C-alpha positions as CSV (number, residue, x, y, z in Angstrom):
1,X,-92.3,51.8,-13.0
2,X,-88.9,52.3,-14.4
3,X,-86.9,52.1,-17.7
4,X,-83.5,50.4,-18.1
5,X,-82.3,53.0,-20.6
6,X,-78.8,51.9,-21.3
7,X,-77.3,48.5,-20.6
8,X,-73.7,47.3,-20.5
9,X,-72.0,50.2,-22.4
10,X,-68.7,49.9,-20.6
11,X,-65.8,47.8,-21.9
12,X,-62.5,48.8,-20.2
13,X,-60.5,46.5,-22.6
14,X,-61.1,49.1,-25.4
15,X,-59.1,52.3,-25.8
16,X,-62.2,54.4,-25.1
17,X,-63.6,52.4,-22.2
18,X,-66.9,51.9,-24.1
19,X,-68.3,48.8,-25.7
20,X,-68.1,48.9,-29.5
21,X,-71.9,48.7,-30.0
22,X,-73.8,49.9,-33.0
23,X,-75.0,52.8,-30.9
24,X,-71.5,53.8,-30.0
25,X,-70.3,53.3,-33.7
26,X,-73.2,55.5,-35.1
27,X,-73.8,58.1,-32.4
28,X,-70.5,58.2,-30.4
29,X,-70.0,58.5,-26.7
30,X,-72.8,61.0,-26.4
31,X,-75.5,58.4,-27.1
32,X,-75.7,57.5,-23.4
33,X,-76.6,61.1,-22.4
34,X,-79.0,61.4,-25.4
35,X,-80.8,58.2,-24.6
36,X,-81.5,59.3,-21.0
37,X,-82.7,62.7,-22.2
38,X,-84.9,61.2,-24.8
39,X,-86.3,58.8,-22.3
40,X,-87.1,61.6,-19.8
41,X,-88.7,63.6,-22.6
42,X,-90.8,60.5,-23.6
43,X,-92.0,59.8,-20.0
44,X,-91.2,62.5,-17.4
45,X,-92.5,60.5,-14.5
46,X,-90.6,57.3,-15.1
47,X,-87.4,56.4,-13.2
48,X,-84.5,55.9,-15.5
49,X,-81.7,53.4,-14.9
50,X,-78.3,52.5,-16.3
51,X,-77.3,48.8,-16.0
52,X,-73.9,47.2,-16.0
53,X,-72.4,43.8,-15.4
54,X,-69.1,42.9,-13.9
55,X,-68.7,46.1,-11.9
56,X,-69.6,44.7,-8.5
57,X,-66.0,44.7,-7.3
58,X,-63.6,47.6,-7.1
59,X,-61.3,47.8,-10.1
60,X,-60.9,49.4,-13.5
61,X,-64.5,48.8,-14.6
62,X,-66.2,50.1,-11.4
63,X,-63.8,53.1,-11.5
64,X,-64.7,53.9,-15.1
65,X,-68.4,53.3,-14.5
66,X,-68.4,55.6,-11.4
67,X,-66.6,58.4,-13.3
68,X,-68.9,58.0,-16.3
69,X,-72.1,58.2,-14.2
70,X,-70.6,61.1,-12.1
71,X,-69.8,63.1,-15.3
72,X,-73.2,62.4,-16.8
73,X,-75.0,63.6,-13.6
74,X,-72.8,66.7,-13.5
75,X,-74.0,67.5,-17.0
76,X,-77.6,67.2,-15.8
77,X,-78.3,63.9,-17.5
78,X,-81.4,62.5,-15.8
79,X,-80.1,59.2,-14.4
80,X,-82.2,58.1,-11.4
81,X,-80.4,54.8,-10.6
82,X,-77.7,52.3,-11.4
83,X,-78.3,48.6,-11.7
84,X,-75.4,46.2,-11.1
85,X,-75.9,42.7,-12.5
86,X,-74.1,40.3,-10.2
87,X,-75.8,37.0,-10.9
């Protein structure tokens, strides 16, 4: 089994590159790392995924997404996989 922990947090049309969600507004950019750490604490054996849409082609969004995931992994954030919605 797996959990989709964070979904569609990227919006490269904003100054920050992040979608202006209630999570971002209240918790800031760090909410993504926190969500994955909390999910791992809640269920250490579950696979944890980040999902995004519109990043299946090379461009600003896929570049931002790659950099974001790379930085999170470098910080030890437990992300096990990436889902790209391309339907």
